[in-house]
FIDOMI-478902 format. One record per atom (N, C-alpha, C): residue number from 1; residue in one letter; y, x negated, z. Coordinates in Angstrom, 1 decimal, decimal comma. Each point is the difference from the previous one (the first is absolute). Layout:
FIDOMI-478902
[atom NUM "a" [Y X Z]]
...
***
This chain:
FIDOMI-478902
[atom 1 "m" [-42,9 -23,3 105,8]]
[atom 1 "m" [-0,2 0,2 1,3]]
[atom 1 "m" [-1,3 -0,7 0,4]]
[atom 2 "i" [0,0 -0,7 1,2]]
[atom 2 "i" [-1,1 -0,7 0,5]]
[atom 2 "i" [-1,1 0,8 0,4]]
[atom 3 "a" [-1,3 -0,5 -0,3]]
[atom 3 "a" [-1,1 0,7 0,3]]
[atom 3 "a" [-0,2 0,1 1,5]]
[atom 4 "e" [-0,5 1,2 0,5]]
[atom 4 "e" [-0,2 0,1 1,5]]
[atom 4 "e" [-0,9 -1,1 0,6]]
[atom 5 "e" [-1,1 -0,3 -0,6]]
[atom 5 "e" [-1,0 -1,0 0,5]]
[atom 5 "e" [0,8 -1,4 0,1]]
[atom 6 "t" [0,8 -0,3 -1,1]]
[atom 6 "t" [0,7 -1,2 0,1]]
[atom 6 "t" [1,0 -0,1 1,1]]
[atom 7 "l" [0,7 1,1 0,2]]
[atom 7 "l" [1,1 0,2 1,1]]
[atom 7 "l" [-0,7 -0,2 1,4]]
[atom 8 "v" [-1,1 0,7 0,1]]
[atom 8 "v" [-0,8 -0,1 1,4]]
[atom 8 "v" [-0,3 -1,5 0,2]]
[atom 9 "k" [-0,6 -0,6 -1,0]]
[atom 9 "k" [-0,4 -1,3 0,1]]
[atom 9 "k" [1,2 -1,0 0,3]]
[atom 10 "e" [1,1 0,2 -0,6]]
[atom 10 "e" [1,2 -0,8 0,3]]
[atom 10 "e" [0,6 0,3 1,4]]
[atom 11 "l" [-0,2 1,3 0,5]]
[atom 11 "l" [0,5 0,3 1,2]]
[atom 11 "l" [-0,8 -0,7 1,1]]
[atom 12 "k" [-1,3 -0,2 -0,3]]
[atom 12 "k" [-0,9 -0,6 1,1]]
[atom 12 "k" [0,1 -1,5 0,0]]
[atom 13 "q" [0,6 -0,7 -1,0]]
[atom 13 "q" [0,1 -1,5 -0,1]]
[atom 13 "q" [1,3 -0,4 0,6]]
[atom 14 "k" [0,0 -0,9 0,9]]
[atom 14 "k" [1,4 -0,5 0,6]]
[atom 14 "k" [1,0 -0,4 -0,9]]
[atom 15 "d" [-0,4 -0,8 -1,0]]
[atom 15 "d" [0,9 -0,6 -1,0]]
[atom 15 "d" [0,7 1,0 -0,9]]
[atom 16 "t" [-0,6 1,2 -0,2]]
[atom 16 "t" [0,5 1,0 -0,9]]
[atom 16 "t" [0,5 1,3 0,7]]
[atom 17 "q" [-0,3 0,0 1,3]]
[atom 17 "q" [0,2 1,2 0,8]]
[atom 17 "q" [1,5 0,6 0,0]]
[atom 18 "a" [0,9 -0,8 0,1]]
[atom 18 "a" [1,5 0,2 0,1]]
[atom 18 "a" [0,4 0,8 -1,4]]
[atom 19 "k" [-0,3 -0,7 -0,9]]
[atom 19 "k" [0,4 0,5 -1,4]]
[atom 19 "k" [-0,7 1,3 -0,3]]
[atom 20 "a" [-1,4 0,0 0,3]]
[atom 20 "a" [-0,7 1,2 -0,2]]
[atom 20 "a" [0,5 1,3 0,8]]
[atom 21 "f" [0,4 -0,3 1,2]]
[atom 21 "f" [0,6 1,0 0,9]]
[atom 21 "f" [1,2 0,6 -0,6]]
[atom 22 "e" [0,9 -0,9 -0,5]]
[atom 22 "e" [1,1 0,5 -0,7]]
[atom 22 "e" [-0,3 1,0 -1,1]]
[atom 23 "v" [-1,0 -0,5 -0,9]]
[atom 23 "v" [-0,4 0,9 -1,1]]
[atom 23 "v" [-0,5 1,3 0,6]]
[atom 24 "l" [-0,9 -0,1 1,0]]
[atom 24 "l" [-0,5 1,3 0,7]]
[atom 24 "l" [1,1 0,9 0,4]]
[atom 25 "i" [1,0 -0,6 0,6]]
[atom 25 "i" [1,1 1,0 0,5]]
[atom 25 "i" [0,6 0,5 -1,2]]
[atom 26 "g" [0,3 -0,9 -1,0]]
[atom 26 "g" [0,8 0,6 -1,2]]
[atom 26 "g" [-0,9 1,1 -0,7]]
[atom 27 "i" [-1,2 0,0 0,1]]
[atom 27 "i" [-0,9 1,0 -0,6]]
[atom 27 "i" [0,0 1,3 0,8]]
[atom 28 "y" [-0,2 0,0 1,3]]
[atom 28 "y" [-0,3 1,0 0,8]]
[atom 28 "y" [1,1 0,5 1,0]]
[atom 29 "k" [1,1 -0,6 0,1]]
[atom 29 "k" [1,1 0,2 0,9]]
[atom 29 "k" [0,5 1,4 -0,1]]
[atom 30 "e" [0,4 0,4 -1,1]]
[atom 30 "e" [0,5 1,4 -0,4]]
[atom 30 "e" [-1,0 1,1 0,3]]
[atom 31 "r" [-1,2 -0,1 -0,5]]
[atom 31 "r" [-1,0 0,9 0,1]]
[atom 31 "r" [-0,4 0,2 1,6]]
[atom 32 "l" [-0,1 -1,1 0,6]]
[atom 32 "l" [-0,5 0,0 1,5]]
[atom 32 "l" [1,4 0,7 0,8]]
[atom 33 "y" [1,2 -0,4 -0,4]]
[atom 33 "y" [1,1 0,5 0,7]]
[atom 33 "y" [0,0 1,5 -0,1]]
[atom 34 "w" [-0,2 0,6 -1,2]]
[atom 34 "w" [0,1 1,4 -0,2]]
[atom 34 "w" [-1,2 0,8 0,8]]
[atom 35 "h" [-1,1 -0,7 0,0]]
[atom 35 "h" [-1,3 0,5 0,7]]
[atom 35 "h" [0,4 0,1 1,5]]
[atom 36 "i" [0,5 -1,0 0,6]]
[atom 36 "i" [0,5 -0,1 1,3]]
[atom 36 "i" [1,0 0,9 0,3]]
[atom 37 "r" [1,0 0,0 -0,9]]
[atom 37 "r" [1,2 0,9 0,3]]
[atom 37 "r" [-0,4 1,5 0,0]]
[atom 38 "r" [-1,0 0,4 -0,9]]
[atom 38 "r" [-0,4 1,4 0,1]]
[atom 38 "r" [-0,7 0,3 1,4]]
[atom 39 "i" [-0,5 -1,0 0,7]]
[atom 39 "i" [-0,6 0,3 1,3]]
[atom 39 "i" [1,0 -0,1 1,1]]
[atom 40 "v" [0,9 -1,0 0,0]]
[atom 40 "v" [0,9 0,0 1,1]]
[atom 40 "v" [1,3 0,6 -0,3]]
[atom 41 "l" [0,3 0,4 -1,2]]
[atom 41 "l" [1,3 0,7 -0,5]]
[atom 41 "l" [1,2 -0,8 0,1]]
[atom 42 "d" [0,2 -1,0 0,8]]
[atom 42 "d" [1,3 -0,6 0,2]]
[atom 42 "d" [0,0 -1,4 -0,7]]
[atom 43 "h" [1,0 -0,3 -0,6]]
[atom 43 "h" [0,1 -1,2 -0,8]]
[atom 43 "h" [-0,1 -1,4 0,7]]
[atom 44 "d" [0,8 0,1 1,2]]
[atom 44 "d" [-0,1 -1,3 0,8]]
[atom 44 "d" [-1,4 -0,2 0,8]]
[atom 45 "d" [-0,5 1,2 0,3]]
[atom 45 "d" [-1,3 -0,2 0,6]]
[atom 45 "d" [-1,1 -0,3 -1,1]]
[atom 46 "a" [0,1 0,5 -1,2]]
[atom 46 "a" [-0,8 -0,4 -1,1]]
[atom 46 "a" [0,0 -1,5 -0,3]]
[atom 47 "d" [1,3 -0,4 0,1]]
[atom 47 "d" [0,1 -1,6 -0,3]]
[atom 47 "d" [-0,7 -0,7 1,0]]
[atom 48 "d" [0,2 0,4 1,3]]
[atom 48 "d" [-0,7 -0,9 1,2]]
[atom 48 "d" [-1,5 0,1 -0,1]]
[atom 49 "v" [-0,6 1,2 -0,5]]
[atom 49 "v" [-1,4 0,2 -0,1]]
[atom 49 "v" [-0,5 -0,8 -1,2]]
[atom 50 "l" [0,8 0,1 -1,1]]
[atom 50 "l" [-0,4 -0,8 -1,2]]
[atom 50 "l" [0,0 -1,5 0,4]]
[atom 51 "q" [1,0 -0,5 0,6]]
[atom 51 "q" [0,0 -1,3 0,5]]
[atom 51 "q" [-1,3 -0,4 0,9]]
[atom 52 "n" [-0,3 0,9 0,9]]
[atom 52 "n" [-1,2 -0,2 0,9]]
[atom 52 "n" [-1,3 0,0 -0,9]]
[atom 53 "t" [0,0 0,9 -1,0]]
[atom 53 "t" [-1,2 0,1 -0,9]]
[atom 53 "t" [-0,2 -1,3 -0,7]]
[atom 54 "f" [1,0 -0,6 -0,6]]
[atom 54 "f" [-0,1 -1,2 -0,7]]
[atom 54 "f" [-0,4 -1,2 0,9]]
[atom 55 "i" [0,5 0,0 1,2]]
[atom 55 "i" [-0,4 -1,1 1,0]]
[atom 55 "i" [-1,4 0,2 0,2]]
[atom 56 "k" [-0,6 1,2 0,2]]
[atom 56 "k" [-1,4 0,2 0,3]]
[atom 56 "k" [-0,8 -0,4 -1,1]]
[atom 57 "v" [0,5 0,4 -1,3]]
[atom 57 "v" [-0,8 -0,4 -1,3]]
[atom 57 "v" [0,0 -1,5 0,0]]
[atom 58 "f" [1,0 -0,7 0,2]]
[atom 58 "f" [0,1 -1,4 -0,1]]
[atom 58 "f" [-1,0 -0,7 1,0]]
[atom 59 "r" [0,1 0,6 1,3]]
[atom 59 "r" [-0,9 -0,6 1,0]]
[atom 59 "r" [-1,4 0,2 -0,1]]
[atom 60 "n" [-0,3 1,2 -0,8]]
[atom 60 "n" [-1,4 0,3 -0,1]]
[atom 60 "n" [-0,6 0,0 -1,3]]
[atom 61 "i" [0,6 -0,6 -0,9]]
[atom 61 "i" [-0,4 0,0 -1,4]]
[atom 61 "i" [-1,5 -0,7 -0,1]]
[atom 62 "d" [-0,3 -0,9 0,9]]
[atom 62 "d" [-1,2 -0,6 0,2]]
[atom 62 "d" [-1,2 0,9 0,2]]
[atom 63 "t" [0,4 1,2 0,7]]
[atom 63 "t" [-1,1 1,0 0,2]]
[atom 63 "t" [-0,2 1,0 -1,1]]
[atom 64 "f" [0,9 -0,1 -1,0]]
[atom 64 "f" [-0,2 0,8 -1,2]]
[atom 64 "f" [-1,2 -0,3 -0,7]]
[atom 65 "k" [-1,0 0,9 -0,1]]
[atom 65 "k" [-1,3 -0,3 -0,7]]
[atom 65 "k" [-0,1 0,3 -1,5]]
[atom 66 "g" [1,0 0,9 -0,4]]
[atom 66 "g" [0,0 0,3 -1,5]]
[atom 66 "g" [-1,0 1,3 -0,1]]
[atom 67 "d" [-0,4 0,7 1,1]]
[atom 67 "d" [-0,7 1,1 -0,2]]
[atom 67 "d" [0,7 1,2 -0,7]]
[atom 68 "s" [1,3 0,0 0,3]]
[atom 68 "s" [0,9 0,9 -0,6]]
[atom 68 "s" [1,1 -0,7 -0,8]]
[atom 69 "k" [0,9 0,7 -0,5]]
[atom 69 "k" [1,1 -0,6 -0,8]]
[atom 69 "k" [1,0 -0,6 1,0]]
[atom 70 "l" [0,7 -0,9 -0,2]]
[atom 70 "l" [1,0 -0,7 0,9]]
[atom 70 "l" [1,0 1,0 0,4]]
[atom 71 "y" [0,5 0,9 -0,9]]
[atom 71 "y" [1,0 0,9 0,4]]
[atom 71 "y" [-0,5 1,1 1,1]]
[atom 72 "s" [-1,3 0,3 -0,2]]
[atom 72 "s" [-0,7 1,0 0,9]]
[atom 72 "s" [0,0 -0,5 1,3]]
[atom 73 "w" [-0,4 -1,4 0,1]]
[atom 73 "w" [0,0 -0,7 1,3]]
[atom 73 "w" [1,3 0,0 0,6]]
[atom 74 "m" [1,1 -0,4 -0,9]]
[atom 74 "m" [1,3 0,1 0,6]]
[atom 74 "m" [0,6 1,2 0,4]]
[atom 75 "y" [-0,4 1,1 -0,8]]
[atom 75 "y" [0,4 1,4 0,4]]
[atom 75 "y" [-0,5 0,4 1,3]]
[atom 76 "r" [-1,3 -0,5 0,3]]
[atom 76 "r" [-0,6 0,4 1,2]]
[atom 76 "r" [0,8 -0,7 1,2]]
[atom 77 "i" [0,3 -1,2 -0,2]]
[atom 77 "i" [0,8 -0,7 1,0]]
[atom 77 "i" [1,4 0,8 0,2]]
[atom 78 "g" [0,6 0,1 -1,1]]
[atom 78 "g" [1,3 0,7 0,0]]
[atom 78 "g" [-0,1 1,3 0,7]]
[atom 79 "t" [-1,1 0,8 -0,3]]
[atom 79 "t" [-0,1 1,3 0,6]]
[atom 79 "t" [-0,1 0,0 1,6]]
[atom 80 "n" [-1,0 -1,0 0,3]]
[atom 80 "n" [-0,2 -0,2 1,4]]
[atom 80 "n" [1,1 -0,4 0,8]]
[atom 81 "e" [0,9 -1,0 -0,7]]
[atom 81 "e" [1,2 -0,5 0,6]]
[atom 81 "e" [1,0 1,1 0,3]]
[atom 82 "a" [0,2 0,8 -1,1]]
[atom 82 "a" [0,9 1,2 0,1]]
[atom 82 "a" [-0,3 1,0 1,0]]
[atom 83 "l" [-1,4 0,3 0,2]]
[atom 83 "l" [-0,4 1,0 1,0]]
[atom 83 "l" [0,1 -0,6 1,3]]
[atom 84 "t" [-0,2 -1,3 0,2]]
[atom 84 "t" [0,1 -0,6 1,3]]
[atom 84 "t" [1,4 -0,1 0,4]]
[atom 85 "f" [1,0 -0,3 -0,9]]
[atom 85 "f" [1,3 0,1 0,2]]
[atom 85 "f" [0,6 1,3 0,4]]
[atom 86 "l" [-0,6 1,0 -0,6]]
[atom 86 "l" [0,5 1,4 0,4]]
[atom 86 "l" [-0,6 0,3 1,4]]
[atom 87 "k" [-1,2 -0,3 0,4]]
[atom 87 "k" [-0,5 0,2 1,3]]
[atom 87 "k" [0,7 -0,7 1,1]]
[atom 88 "t" [0,4 -1,2 -0,3]]
[atom 88 "t" [0,7 -1,0 0,9]]
[atom 88 "t" [1,5 0,7 0,3]]
[atom 89 "k" [0,7 0,3 -1,2]]
[atom 89 "k" [1,3 0,6 0,1]]
[atom 89 "k" [0,0 1,3 0,8]]
[atom 90 "s" [-1,0 0,9 -0,5]]
[atom 90 "s" [0,1 1,4 0,7]]
[atom 90 "s" [-0,3 -0,1 1,5]]
[atom 91 "r" [-1,0 -1,1 0,3]]
[atom 91 "r" [-0,3 -0,2 1,6]]
[atom 91 "r" [1,3 -0,3 0,6]]
[atom 92 "k" [0,8 -1,0 -0,6]]
[atom 92 "k" [1,2 -0,4 0,6]]
[atom 92 "k" [1,1 1,1 0,2]]
[atom 93 "l" [-0,1 0,9 -1,0]]
[atom 93 "l" [0,9 1,1 0,1]]
[atom 93 "l" [-0,5 1,2 0,9]]
[atom 94 "g" [-1,3 0,0 0,3]]
[atom 94 "g" [-0,7 1,0 0,9]]
[atom 94 "g" [-0,1 1,2 -0,8]]
[atom 95 "v" [-0,4 -0,1 -1,3]]
[atom 95 "v" [-0,4 1,2 -0,9]]
[atom 95 "v" [-1,2 -0,4 -0,8]]
[atom 96 "s" [-0,5 1,1 -0,6]]
[atom 96 "s" [-1,2 -0,4 -0,8]]
[atom 96 "s" [0,3 -0,5 -1,3]]
[atom 97 "s" [-0,8 -0,7 -0,7]]
[atom 97 "s" [0,2 -0,5 -1,4]]
[atom 97 "s" [0,4 1,1 -0,8]]
[atom 98 "d" [-0,7 1,2 -0,1]]
[atom 98 "d" [0,4 1,0 -0,8]]
[atom 98 "d" [1,5 0,6 0,3]]
[atom 99 "e" [0,3 0,0 1,2]]
[atom 99 "e" [1,4 0,4 0,4]]
[atom 99 "e" [1,1 -1,0 -0,5]]
[atom 100 "l" [-0,4 -1,3 0,1]]
[atom 100 "l" [0,9 -1,0 -0,5]]
[atom 100 "l" [0,2 0,1 -1,5]]
[atom 101 "i" [-1,0 0,2 -0,8]]
[atom 101 "i" [0,1 0,1 -1,5]]
[atom 101 "i" [0,8 1,3 -0,3]]
[atom 102 "e" [-0,3 1,1 0,8]]
[atom 102 "e" [0,8 1,2 -0,3]]
[atom 102 "e" [1,4 -0,2 0,2]]
[atom 103 "r" [0,4 -0,7 1,1]]
[atom 103 "r" [1,4 -0,3 0,2]]
[atom 103 "r" [0,6 -0,8 -1,0]]
[atom 104 "k" [-0,7 -1,0 -0,6]]
[atom 104 "k" [0,5 -0,9 -1,0]]
[atom 104 "k" [0,1 0,8 -1,3]]
[atom 105 "a" [-0,9 0,9 -0,2]]
[atom 105 "a" [0,1 0,8 -1,3]]
[atom 105 "a" [1,2 0,9 0,1]]
[atom 106 "n" [0,3 0,5 1,2]]
[atom 106 "n" [1,1 0,9 0,1]]
[atom 106 "n" [1,4 -0,7 -0,1]]
[atom 107 "t" [-0,1 -1,3 0,1]]
[atom 107 "t" [1,3 -0,8 0,0]]
[atom 107 "t" [0,1 -0,8 -1,4]]
[atom 108 "l" [-0,9 0,2 -0,9]]
[atom 108 "l" [-0,2 -0,7 -1,3]]
[atom 108 "l" [1,3 0,1 -0,8]]
[atom 109 "e" [0,7 1,2 0,0]]
[atom 109 "e" [1,1 0,2 -0,7]]
[atom 109 "e" [1,2 -1,0 0,4]]
[atom 110 "a" [0,0 -0,3 1,2]]
[atom 110 "a" [1,1 -1,0 0,5]]
[atom 110 "a" [-0,4 -1,4 -0,4]]
[atom 111 "d" [-1,3 -0,3 -0,3]]
[atom 111 "d" [-0,4 -1,3 -0,4]]
[atom 111 "d" [0,6 -0,6 -1,3]]
[atom 112 "v" [0,9 -1,0 0,2]]
[atom 112 "v" [0,6 -0,5 -1,2]]
[atom 112 "v" [-0,9 -0,5 -1,0]]
[atom 113 "y" [-1,3 -0,3 0,3]]
[atom 113 "y" [-1,0 -0,5 -1,0]]
[atom 113 "y" [-0,9 1,1 -0,5]]
[atom 114 "f" [0,3 1,2 0,4]]
[atom 114 "f" [-0,7 1,1 -0,6]]
[atom 114 "f" [0,7 0,5 -1,3]]
[atom 115 "e" [-0,6 0,0 -1,2]]
[atom 115 "e" [0,6 0,2 -1,2]]
[atom 115 "e" [-0,4 1,3 -0,7]]
[atom 116 "g" [-0,8 0,8 0,7]]
[atom 116 "g" [-0,5 1,3 -0,5]]
[atom 116 "g" [1,0 1,1 0,0]]
[atom 117 "d" [-0,3 1,0 -0,8]]
[atom 117 "d" [0,8 1,3 0,0]]
[atom 117 "d" [-0,6 0,9 1,1]]
[atom 118 "a" [0,5 1,2 0,0]]
[atom 118 "a" [-0,4 1,1 1,0]]
[atom 118 "a" [-1,6 0,2 0,0]]
[atom 119 "i" [-0,5 0,1 -1,3]]
[atom 119 "i" [-1,4 0,2 0,0]]
[atom 119 "i" [-0,8 -1,1 0,5]]
[atom 120 "q" [0,4 -1,2 -0,3]]
[atom 120 "q" [-0,7 -1,2 0,5]]
[atom 120 "q" [0,2 -0,1 1,6]]
[atom 121 "l" [1,0 0,5 0,5]]
[atom 121 "l" [0,2 0,1 1,3]]
[atom 121 "l" [-0,9 1,0 0,8]]
[atom 122 "q" [-0,1 1,1 -0,7]]
[atom 122 "q" [-1,0 1,1 0,5]]
[atom 122 "q" [-1,4 -0,5 -0,1]]
[atom 123 "l" [-0,3 -0,7 -1,1]]
[atom 123 "l" [-1,4 -0,5 -0,1]]
[atom 123 "l" [-0,3 -1,0 1,0]]
[atom 124 "q" [0,9 -1,0 0,3]]
[atom 124 "q" [-0,1 -1,0 1,0]]
[atom 124 "q" [-0,3 0,7 1,4]]
[atom 125 "q" [0,9 1,0 0,2]]
[atom 125 "q" [-0,2 0,8 1,3]]
[atom 125 "q" [-1,3 0,7 0,2]]
[atom 126 "a" [-0,5 0,5 -1,2]]
[atom 126 "a" [-1,3 0,6 0,0]]
[atom 126 "a" [-1,1 -1,0 0,3]]
[atom 127 "i" [0,1 -1,1 -0,7]]
[atom 127 "i" [-1,0 -1,1 0,2]]
[atom 127 "i" [0,0 -0,4 1,4]]
[atom 128 "a" [1,2 -0,2 0,6]]
[atom 128 "a" [0,1 -0,5 1,4]]
[atom 128 "a" [-0,7 0,9 1,0]]
[atom 129 "r" [-0,2 1,3 -0,3]]
[atom 129 "r" [-0,8 0,9 0,8]]
[atom 129 "r" [-1,3 0,0 -0,1]]
[atom 130 "l" [-0,6 -0,7 -0,9]]
[atom 130 "l" [-1,4 -0,1 -0,2]]
[atom 130 "l" [-0,8 -0,8 1,0]]
[atom 131 "p" [-1,2 0,2 0,3]]
[atom 131 "p" [-0,9 -0,9 0,9]]
[atom 131 "p" [0,0 -1,3 -0,7]]
[atom 132 "e" [-0,1 -1,1 0,8]]
[atom 132 "e" [0,0 -1,4 -0,4]]
[atom 132 "e" [-0,8 -0,2 -1,3]]
[atom 133 "k" [-1,2 0,3 0,0]]
[atom 133 "k" [-1,0 -0,3 -1,0]]
[atom 133 "k" [0,4 0,8 -1,4]]
[atom 134 "q" [0,4 1,2 0,2]]
[atom 134 "q" [0,4 0,8 -1,2]]
[atom 134 "q" [1,2 -0,6 -0,6]]
[atom 135 "k" [1,1 -0,4 0,9]]
[atom 135 "k" [1,1 -0,7 -0,5]]
[atom 135 "k" [-0,2 -1,3 -0,7]]
[atom 136 "l" [-1,0 -0,7 0,4]]
[atom 136 "l" [-0,3 -1,4 -0,6]]
[atom 136 "l" [-0,6 0,3 -1,4]]
[atom 137 "v" [-1,1 1,0 0,0]]
[atom 137 "v" [-0,6 0,3 -1,2]]
[atom 137 "v" [0,9 0,5 -1,0]]
[atom 138 "f" [0,8 1,0 0,4]]
[atom 138 "f" [1,0 0,5 -0,9]]
[atom 138 "f" [0,9 -0,9 -0,6]]
[atom 139 "n" [0,7 -1,0 0,8]]
[atom 139 "n" [0,9 -1,0 -0,4]]
[atom 139 "n" [-0,7 -0,9 -1,0]]
[atom 140 "m" [-1,2 -0,4 0,2]]
[atom 140 "m" [-0,7 -1,0 -0,9]]
[atom 140 "m" [-0,4 0,7 -1,3]]
[atom 141 "k" [-0,4 1,3 0,0]]
[atom 141 "k" [-0,5 0,6 -1,2]]
[atom 141 "k" [1,3 0,5 -0,7]]
[atom 142 "y" [1,0 0,7 0,5]]
[atom 142 "y" [1,0 0,6 -0,6]]
[atom 142 "y" [1,1 -1,1 -0,5]]
[atom 143 "f" [0,5 -0,8 0,9]]
[atom 143 "f" [1,1 -0,9 -0,4]]
[atom 143 "f" [-0,6 -1,2 -0,5]]
[atom 144 "e" [-1,1 -0,7 0,4]]
[atom 144 "e" [-0,5 -1,2 -0,5]]
[atom 144 "e" [-1,1 0,1 -1,1]]
[atom 145 "e" [-0,4 1,2 -0,1]]
[atom 145 "e" [-1,0 0,4 -1,0]]
[atom 145 "e" [-1,3 -0,9 0,1]]
[atom 146 "l" [-0,4 -0,3 1,2]]
[atom 146 "l" [-1,1 -0,7 0,2]]
[atom 146 "l" [-1,4 1,0 -0,2]]
[atom 147 "k" [-1,0 -0,6 -0,5]]
[atom 147 "k" [-1,2 0,8 -0,2]]
[atom 147 "k" [-0,6 0,2 1,4]]
[atom 148 "y" [-0,8 1,0 0,2]]
[atom 148 "y" [-0,7 0,2 1,3]]
[atom 148 "y" [-0,9 -1,0 0,3]]
[atom 149 "e" [-0,6 -0,8 -0,9]]
[atom 149 "e" [-0,9 -1,1 0,4]]
[atom 149 "e" [0,9 -1,1 0,6]]
[atom 150 "e" [1,3 -0,2 -0,6]]
[atom 150 "e" [0,8 -1,0 0,7]]
[atom 150 "e" [0,4 0,4 1,4]]
[atom 151 "i" [0,5 1,2 0,2]]
[atom 151 "i" [0,4 0,5 1,1]]
[atom 151 "i" [-1,1 -0,1 1,1]]
[atom 152 "s" [-1,4 0,2 -0,5]]
[atom 152 "s" [-1,0 0,0 1,0]]
[atom 152 "s" [-0,1 -1,3 0,4]]
[atom 153 "k" [0,1 -1,1 -0,8]]
[atom 153 "k" [-0,1 -1,3 0,6]]
[atom 153 "k" [1,2 -0,4 1,0]]
[atom 154 "i" [1,1 0,5 -0,3]]
[atom 154 "i" [1,2 -0,3 0,9]]
[atom 154 "i" [-0,2 0,7 1,3]]
[atom 155 "l" [-0,4 1,3 0,0]]
[atom 155 "l" [-0,1 0,7 1,2]]
[atom 155 "l" [-1,4 0,1 0,7]]
[atom 156 "d" [-0,9 -0,7 -0,7]]
[atom 156 "d" [-1,4 -0,1 0,5]]
[atom 156 "d" [-0,6 1,5 0,2]]
[atom 157 "t" [0,1 0,7 -0,9]]
[atom 157 "t" [-0,7 1,4 0,2]]
[atom 157 "t" [-0,5 0,4 -1,4]]
[atom 158 "s" [-0,8 1,2 0,1]]
[atom 158 "s" [-0,7 0,4 -1,3]]
[atom 158 "s" [1,1 0,7 -1,0]]
[atom 159 "v" [-0,5 -0,1 -1,2]]
[atom 159 "v" [0,8 0,7 -1,1]]
[atom 159 "v" [0,1 1,4 0,2]]
[atom 160 "g" [-1,1 0,7 0,5]]
[atom 160 "g" [0,0 1,4 0,2]]
[atom 160 "g" [1,0 0,4 1,1]]
[atom 161 "a" [0,1 -0,8 1,1]]
[atom 161 "a" [1,0 0,3 1,1]]
[atom 161 "a" [1,3 -0,1 -0,5]]
[atom 162 "l" [0,3 -1,0 -0,9]]
[atom 162 "l" [1,3 -0,2 -0,5]]
[atom 162 "l" [0,4 1,2 -0,9]]
[atom 163 "k" [-0,9 0,4 -0,8]]
[atom 163 "k" [0,3 1,2 -0,9]]
[atom 163 "k" [0,3 1,3 0,8]]
[atom 164 "a" [-0,7 0,1 1,2]]
[atom 164 "a" [0,2 1,1 0,8]]
[atom 164 "a" [1,4 -0,1 0,7]]
[atom 165 "s" [0,3 -1,2 0,5]]
[atom 165 "s" [1,3 -0,3 0,7]]
[atom 165 "s" [1,2 0,3 -1,1]]
[atom 166 "y" [-0,2 -0,5 -1,2]]
[atom 166 "y" [1,0 0,1 -0,9]]
[atom 166 "y" [0,3 1,5 -0,3]]
[atom 167 "h" [-1,1 0,8 -0,2]]
[atom 167 "h" [0,2 1,4 -0,3]]
[atom 167 "h" [0,7 0,7 1,0]]
[atom 168 "l" [-0,4 -0,2 1,4]]
[atom 168 "l" [0,6 0,5 1,1]]
[atom 168 "l" [1,5 -0,4 0,0]]
[atom 169 "a" [0,3 -1,2 -0,2]]
[atom 169 "a" [1,4 -0,5 0,0]]
[atom 169 "a" [0,8 0,8 -1,0]]
[atom 170 "v" [-0,6 0,2 -1,2]]
[atom 170 "v" [0,8 0,6 -1,0]]
[atom 170 "v" [0,3 1,5 0,3]]
[atom 171 "k" [-1,1 0,7 0,6]]
[atom 171 "k" [0,3 1,3 0,4]]
[atom 171 "k" [1,0 0,1 1,1]]
[atom 172 "k" [0,1 -0,8 0,9]]
[atom 172 "k" [0,9 -0,1 1,1]]
[atom 172 "k" [1,4 -0,2 -0,5]]
[atom 173 "i" [0,1 -1,0 -0,9]]
[atom 173 "i" [1,3 -0,3 -0,6]]
[atom 173 "i" [0,6 1,2 -0,8]]
[atom 174 "e" [-1,0 0,5 -0,7]]
[atom 174 "e" [0,5 1,4 -0,8]]
[atom 174 "e" [0,4 1,1 0,9]]
[atom 175 "g" [-0,6 0,1 1,0]]
[atom 175 "g" [0,4 1,0 1,1]]
[atom 175 "g" [1,3 -0,3 0,6]]
[atom 176 "f" [0,3 -1,3 0,4]]
[atom 176 "f" [1,2 -0,3 0,5]]
[atom 176 "f" [1,1 0,2 -1,0]]
[atom 177 "l" [-0,1 -0,5 -1,2]]
[atom 177 "l" [1,0 0,1 -1,0]]
[atom 177 "l" [0,4 1,5 -0,3]]
[atom 178 "e" [-1,1 0,9 0,0]]
[atom 178 "e" [0,2 1,4 -0,2]]
[atom 178 "e" [0,9 0,6 1,1]]
[atom 179 "n" [-0,1 -0,5 1,3]]
[atom 179 "n" [0,7 0,7 1,1]]
[atom 179 "n" [1,3 -0,8 0,2]]
[atom 180 "h" [0,5 -1,0 -0,8]]
[atom 180 "h" [1,2 -0,7 0,3]]
[atom 180 "h" [0,8 0,1 -1,2]]
***
């Protein structure tokens, strides 16, 4: 696998940019897709947001300073793109972002791209009912197994606040699952 510093350098040079971008997509496409999918819940929406994320990464790679890992920077872009997408879509439908996500969670069973069993379905429905920040922290910690320090860079918040959010999310999910 190519070193991150080398990849960033190649992404910033016009003569190696296209090839380096193909490598970047190969490395991060699936991870970013699932990160985004857990936010927007819908496969087609996740594909659209993923495409927009990679376009933003491509257009803004020159602004990447290397203060964080490349994937942290990309996750932040993907997270922001997904949240903006949900806000725009919910505004068009005349509902809140939370209501939109809850509707999507309630129709997950009918989604041909949803591969989970009944327990996975209930878990996704419980996660969908969490406040935005708790949902993001829970998904990144539980599914993606990111460290609090990494999540802190992605969400630009303190490790302490993340631990509290994660703890609250777990308690709410446990409560939901016990009642359903």
